[in-house]
Each structure stands twice: as structure tokens, then as C-alpha cells.
C-alpha positions as CSV (number, residue, x, y, z in Angstrom):
1,M,-21.5,-0.7,21.9
2,T,-17.7,0.0,22.4
3,Q,-15.8,0.1,19.1
4,L,-12.4,1.3,18.1
5,P,-12.6,4.2,15.7
6,V,-11.3,3.2,12.2
7,V,-9.0,6.2,12.1
8,S,-7.5,5.3,15.5
9,L,-6.9,1.8,14.3
10,A,-5.3,2.8,11.1
11,D,-3.0,5.2,12.9
12,T,-2.0,2.7,15.4
13,Y,-1.1,0.1,12.7
14,A,1.0,2.9,11.0
15,R,2.8,3.6,14.3
16,Q,3.7,0.0,14.5
17,A,5.7,0.4,11.2
18,L,3.3,-1.9,9.0
19,S,3.7,-1.3,5.4
20,K,1.0,0.9,3.7
21,A,-0.5,-2.1,1.9
22,T,-0.8,-4.0,5.1
23,A,-2.3,-1.3,7.0
24,R,-4.7,-0.7,4.1
25,A,-5.8,-4.3,4.2
26,Y,-6.3,-4.4,8.0
27,R,-8.2,-1.1,7.8
28,A,-10.6,-2.6,5.2
29,D,-10.8,-5.9,7.1
30,W,-11.6,-4.0,10.4
31,N,-14.4,-1.9,8.6
32,H,-15.9,-5.2,7.2
33,F,-16.0,-6.8,10.7
34,L,-17.6,-3.6,12.3
35,D,-20.2,-3.3,9.6
36,W,-21.1,-7.0,10.0
37,C,-21.2,-6.5,13.8
38,D,-23.5,-3.4,13.4
39,S,-25.8,-5.1,11.1
40,R,-26.5,-7.7,13.8
41,G,-26.4,-5.5,16.8
42,V,-23.3,-7.2,18.5
43,S,-20.2,-5.8,19.9
44,G,-17.1,-5.7,17.8
45,L,-14.7,-4.6,20.5
46,P,-14.7,-6.5,22.7
47,A,-16.1,-9.3,20.5
48,S,-17.1,-12.6,22.0
49,V,-15.8,-15.8,20.8
50,Q,-19.2,-16.7,19.3
51,T,-19.4,-13.4,17.5
52,V,-16.2,-14.0,15.9
53,C,-17.2,-17.7,15.0
54,D,-20.4,-16.4,13.5
55,Y,-18.6,-13.8,11.5
56,L,-16.0,-16.4,10.0
57,A,-18.8,-18.7,9.2
58,S,-20.6,-16.0,7.2
59,M,-17.7,-15.9,4.9
60,A,-17.2,-19.7,4.4
61,E,-18.8,-20.0,1.0
62,T,-17.8,-16.5,-0.5
63,H,-14.3,-15.7,0.6
64,A,-10.8,-17.3,0.1
65,R,-9.1,-19.0,3.1
66,A,-6.3,-16.3,3.0
67,T,-8.9,-13.5,3.3
68,I,-10.7,-15.3,6.2
69,E,-7.4,-15.9,8.1
70,R,-6.2,-12.4,7.5
71,R,-9.4,-11.0,9.0
72,L,-9.2,-13.1,12.0
73,V,-5.6,-11.6,12.5
74,T,-7.0,-8.2,12.3
75,I,-9.6,-8.9,14.9
76,A,-6.8,-10.2,17.2
77,Q,-4.7,-7.1,16.5
78,A,-7.6,-4.7,17.4
79,H,-8.0,-6.5,20.7
80,K,-4.2,-6.5,21.4
81,I,-4.0,-2.9,20.7
82,K,-6.8,-2.0,23.2
83,G,-5.3,-4.3,25.8
84,L,-8.2,-6.6,25.7
85,P,-7.8,-10.4,26.0
86,W,-8.1,-12.5,23.0
87,T,-6.7,-15.6,21.4
88,S,-7.3,-16.6,17.8
89,G,-6.4,-20.2,18.8
90,H,-9.6,-20.5,21.0
91,P,-10.9,-24.2,20.4
92,Q,-14.2,-23.0,19.3
93,I,-12.6,-20.7,16.7
94,R,-10.1,-23.5,15.6
95,A,-13.0,-26.0,15.2
96,T,-15.1,-23.4,13.2
97,L,-12.2,-22.8,10.8
98,R,-11.5,-26.6,10.4
99,G,-15.3,-27.3,9.6
100,M,-15.4,-24.4,7.1
101,F,-12.3,-25.4,5.3
102,R,-13.3,-29.0,5.3
103,L,-16.6,-28.3,3.6
104,H,-15.8,-25.3,1.5
105,G,-12.0,-24.9,1.3
106,R,-10.4,-24.6,-2.1
107,P,-6.7,-24.5,-3.0
108,Q,-5.1,-21.1,-3.2
109,V,-4.7,-19.7,-6.7
110,K,-1.0,-19.0,-7.3
111,A,0.9,-16.9,-9.7
112,A,1.9,-18.9,-12.7
113,A,5.8,-19.0,-13.2
114,I,6.5,-16.9,-16.4
115,E,9.8,-18.3,-17.8
116,L,12.1,-17.3,-20.6
117,D,10.2,-19.0,-23.3
118,E,7.0,-17.1,-22.4
119,I,8.9,-13.9,-21.9
120,R,10.3,-14.2,-25.5
121,A,6.7,-14.8,-26.7
122,I,5.6,-11.6,-24.9
123,L,8.4,-9.6,-26.2
124,A,7.7,-10.9,-29.8
125,V,4.4,-9.0,-29.9
126,M,5.4,-5.9,-27.9
127,P,5.0,-2.7,-29.8
128,R,8.0,-0.4,-30.6
129,S,6.1,2.5,-29.2
130,T,6.8,4.4,-26.1
131,V,4.4,2.2,-24.2
132,G,6.1,-0.9,-25.6
133,L,9.5,0.3,-24.6
134,R,8.2,0.9,-21.0
135,D,6.5,-2.4,-20.7
136,R,9.5,-4.3,-22.2
137,A,11.6,-2.8,-19.5
138,I,9.1,-3.7,-16.8
139,V,8.8,-7.3,-18.0
140,L,12.6,-7.9,-18.3
141,L,13.7,-6.0,-15.2
142,T,11.0,-7.7,-12.9
143,F,12.0,-11.2,-14.3
144,A,15.8,-10.7,-14.0
145,G,15.5,-9.1,-10.7
146,A,13.0,-11.4,-9.3
147,M,11.3,-8.2,-8.2
148,R,8.0,-7.4,-6.6
149,R,5.4,-5.1,-8.0
150,S,6.0,-2.7,-5.1
151,E,9.7,-2.7,-5.8
152,I,9.4,-1.9,-9.5
153,A,6.7,0.9,-8.8
154,R,8.9,2.5,-6.1
155,L,12.1,2.7,-8.3
156,Q,13.6,6.1,-8.6
157,R,16.3,7.2,-11.0
158,Q,18.7,7.9,-8.4
159,D,18.4,4.4,-7.1
160,V,19.7,2.8,-10.3
161,A,23.4,2.9,-11.5
162,I,24.1,1.8,-15.0
163,G,27.5,0.5,-15.7
164,K,29.4,-1.5,-18.3
165,D,28.7,-4.7,-16.4
166,G,25.1,-4.1,-15.8
167,L,22.7,-2.5,-13.2
168,R,23.1,-1.9,-9.5
169,I,19.7,-1.1,-8.0
170,L,19.2,0.3,-4.5
171,L,16.0,-1.1,-3.1
172,V,15.2,1.4,-0.5
173,R,12.3,-0.5,1.0
174,S,10.8,-3.9,0.2
175,K,8.6,-6.6,1.6
176,S,11.5,-8.2,3.3
177,D,13.0,-4.9,4.4
178,Q,10.3,-2.9,6.2
179,T,12.6,-0.8,8.2
180,G,14.4,0.8,5.2
181,E,17.8,-0.7,5.8
182,G,18.1,-0.8,1.9
183,Q,19.3,-3.8,-0.2
184,V,21.5,-3.5,-3.4
185,L,20.5,-5.8,-6.3
186,G,22.9,-6.5,-9.2
187,I,21.6,-7.3,-12.7
188,P,24.3,-8.1,-15.3
189,R,24.0,-7.4,-18.9
190,G,22.4,-10.2,-21.0
191,T,24.1,-11.9,-23.9
192,N,21.0,-11.3,-26.1
193,K,20.2,-7.7,-27.0
194,E,16.4,-8.4,-27.2
195,T,16.1,-9.9,-23.8
196,C,18.7,-7.9,-22.0
197,P,17.1,-6.1,-19.0
198,V,19.8,-3.5,-19.0
199,E,19.4,-2.7,-22.6
200,A,15.7,-2.6,-22.2
201,L,15.9,-0.1,-19.3
202,V,18.4,2.1,-21.1
203,R,16.1,2.4,-24.2
204,W,13.2,3.3,-21.9
205,L,15.2,5.9,-20.2
206,Q,16.3,7.3,-23.4
207,A,12.8,7.7,-24.6
208,A,11.5,9.1,-21.3
209,P,14.3,10.6,-19.2
210,A,13.4,10.7,-15.5
211,D,14.6,12.4,-12.4
212,G,11.9,10.8,-10.2
213,A,10.0,7.6,-10.7
214,I,11.3,5.4,-13.6
215,F,8.1,3.8,-14.5
216,R,5.3,6.2,-15.1
217,S,1.9,6.5,-16.6
218,I,1.5,7.2,-20.3
219,R,-1.5,8.9,-22.1
220,A,-3.2,7.4,-25.1
221,D,-1.3,9.9,-27.3
222,G,2.0,8.7,-26.1
223,T,2.8,11.6,-23.6
224,V,4.7,10.2,-20.5
225,L,3.3,11.7,-17.3
226,E,5.1,12.4,-14.0
227,S,2.9,10.1,-11.9
228,P,4.5,6.8,-11.1
229,L,2.6,3.6,-12.0
230,H,0.7,2.1,-9.2
231,P,1.7,-1.5,-8.3
232,N,-1.6,-2.8,-9.4
233,S,-1.1,-1.2,-12.8
234,L,2.0,-3.4,-13.2
235,G,-0.1,-6.5,-12.8
236,E,-2.6,-5.3,-15.5
237,I,0.2,-4.6,-18.0
238,V,1.7,-8.2,-17.5
239,K,-1.7,-9.7,-17.9
240,K,-2.4,-7.6,-20.9
241,R,0.9,-8.4,-22.6
242,A,0.6,-12.1,-21.7
243,S,-2.8,-12.3,-23.2
244,L,-1.8,-10.6,-26.5
245,A,1.1,-13.1,-26.7
246,G,-1.2,-16.1,-26.0
247,V,0.7,-16.9,-22.8
248,T,-1.7,-19.1,-20.5
249,T,-1.3,-20.9,-17.2
250,A,-0.1,-24.6,-17.2
251,S,-2.2,-25.4,-14.2
252,P,-5.8,-24.9,-13.2
253,N,-5.1,-23.3,-9.9
254,E,-2.7,-20.6,-11.4
255,R,-3.2,-17.2,-12.9
256,I,-1.0,-14.8,-14.9
257,S,0.3,-11.9,-12.8
258,A,3.2,-9.7,-12.3
259,H,4.4,-11.9,-9.4
260,G,4.6,-14.6,-12.1
261,L,7.8,-12.9,-13.4
262,R,9.3,-13.3,-9.9
263,A,8.2,-16.8,-9.7
264,G,9.6,-17.5,-13.2
265,C,13.0,-16.2,-12.3
266,I,13.3,-18.3,-9.2
267,T,11.8,-21.4,-10.9
268,S,14.4,-21.0,-13.9
269,L,17.3,-20.4,-11.5
270,Y,16.5,-23.8,-9.8
271,R,16.2,-25.6,-13.1
272,K,19.7,-24.2,-13.8
273,G,20.9,-25.9,-10.6
274,V,21.7,-22.6,-8.6
275,S,21.9,-23.0,-5.0
276,D,19.3,-22.1,-2.4
277,E,21.7,-19.6,-0.9
278,A,22.5,-17.8,-4.2
279,I,18.8,-17.7,-5.2
280,M,17.7,-16.3,-1.7
281,G,20.4,-13.7,-1.9
282,H,19.0,-12.6,-5.2
283,S,15.2,-12.9,-4.5
284,R,15.6,-11.3,-1.0
285,H,13.6,-14.2,0.6
286,R,14.1,-14.7,4.2
287,D,12.3,-17.9,4.6
288,L,13.6,-21.1,2.9
289,K,10.3,-22.8,3.2
290,T,8.6,-20.0,1.2
291,M,11.1,-20.1,-1.6
292,R,11.2,-23.8,-1.7
293,G,7.4,-23.8,-2.7
294,Y,8.6,-22.5,-6.2
295,V,10.9,-25.6,-6.3
296,R,8.1,-28.2,-5.8
297,R,6.0,-26.6,-8.5
298,S,8.8,-26.5,-11.0
299,K,9.5,-30.3,-10.5
300,L,5.9,-31.4,-11.0
301,M,6.7,-32.6,-14.5
302,T,10.5,-32.7,-14.6
303,E,10.9,-35.0,-11.7
304,S,7.5,-36.9,-11.7
305,P,8.0,-40.6,-10.8
306,V,5.4,-41.4,-13.6
307,R,8.4,-40.9,-16.0
308,Q,9.7,-44.2,-14.7
309,L,6.7,-46.2,-16.0
310,G,7.8,-46.1,-19.6
311,L,4.4,-44.9,-20.8
């Protein structure tokens, strides 16, 4: 049975300039598919249409739609890299997916938008310890900058200039800038000292001066380590702080996450009447449709036609 070595596949993805996170996801997906093929004694590369349909069907009741669709993309990429003919749009594959999602599909769980009222609640129970100073800066900077976890985790001291008017942050690389062209993000000083992201960052850097990574791990005894926080750790920090503050989701298909701070910033800007162009410039979105998704969710209550019923 001819199969593409996992290492070779990962190396090829890296050469094609995929982000580390994407390459890691593809590698895991490819391993999963090969293991499934081995357990059934069928070829993974090349894979028949029937094999792929059977593989997709095996995940129908256990995996999210996004995971299933990503794994199909991984299979297609592997065939493309080896010069083998493959089309993910084959009628049999499309029919299989439609049937699966019709019977077992569930709405995608999205990040709940964490807005200023929720942030104030989180900050109100934030400890004044070293950990608290770090987490306060993370929450406020992520929100004000509409930043992604990877962008916050990657921040280096030399990438941030602190001035009288606020912060200028050089994002060396981000999801919307995979080639490293760099983007400069401006965050002005806030009018409230307790919710000012610039003040929060300054306090943190005074407590834990840094030459490298700004946000780092902290031991239980308060010792700040040199190792930078992993993006996944940022999500855990936000969930922990939100839980302690009693912040919950407003919708059954939402969850508290670090991305909720980015979503909260964009949602709040829409509520303030800021233009699409200005928001996209700040959030670094390239796709208007993606960004407009935040708008629809923010209008569920404020612009519901039910308000006209006079109930």
C-alpha cells in the first residue's frame, strides 16, 4: 500500500509557507486518515472515492463539521502534492457530506463576544498580584487591539513602542499576514485608568521587565519565567478569569474563549457606528463577509423586528 510518509507531508506543507498551526493540524489529520486506512487494509494514497466517503461517514456522529471538512482538504492536499488526480467536489463525496450534515449536523460553536461590561466584571475580581497584572494586560490588550491569541503570544518587547498617545505595536506575523510583511497596530490611551490597555501593559512591564517575549509563564510562587505563554494558555487564562467573575455566554451555541475578546471589540465598534473600513483596518480582516458575521450576531436583540410588536 503506497502512502506518503508523515514527515515528508509535514515538510512539504512547511515549504509551502503554511503557518505552524495549520501544518500541525494537517499533519494530525493526515495521521488520523492513514491510521483509519491501515485499520481497514485500504490505500490512503492514492485513496479511492469510496474510501474517502467511508472515512468521512465514520466521523459523522462524533466530529464537528469543521473538522470533517478540514480533513477532506488534507486528503486533497496530499494527493495534489504527489501529483495524483483528486477532486473533493466529486458527486459521491458531496452527496455523502450532505447526507451526514442533514442527519447529524449541529451549528458551529462560536466564541461569545466579551464586551466592556464583561471586561469590567473580570477586572473587578482580578488579583493585584504579578499574575493578576499579567492577566489584566492580556485581557485589555487583546480586547483593545482585537488581537488573536497567536499575536499576543508572539509579542516581543522590541515590537512595542509606548508613547504619550498610546501604543504602536508591530505585528511581525499574523493569520492575515503569513508572509511576514508586518502590520502596525495603534492603541490609544484610555480615559479610564482601570480599563486603559496602555496603563495595564506599563504596569506589567514594570513588574516583569522583558527583553524578549512580553507575556510569559509564572510559577506558583510568583517567579516570572523566560518562556513565553503558549497561545492555548491564553484561552485558559480568559476562561478562568471569566469564570471567577461569573461571566457566561448569552447564547447556547457560544463559548467563552480568548477569541471572544477580539469578537467583543469588533461587536462593540459596530454598536458605536464605526465604519466597516475602519474596523477592518483595526482588526486586520481581509474578508468583509467574515467580519460581518460579528455584526449579525450583535444585532440579534438590538434590531430584532419583535421589538415592533409592543410586547
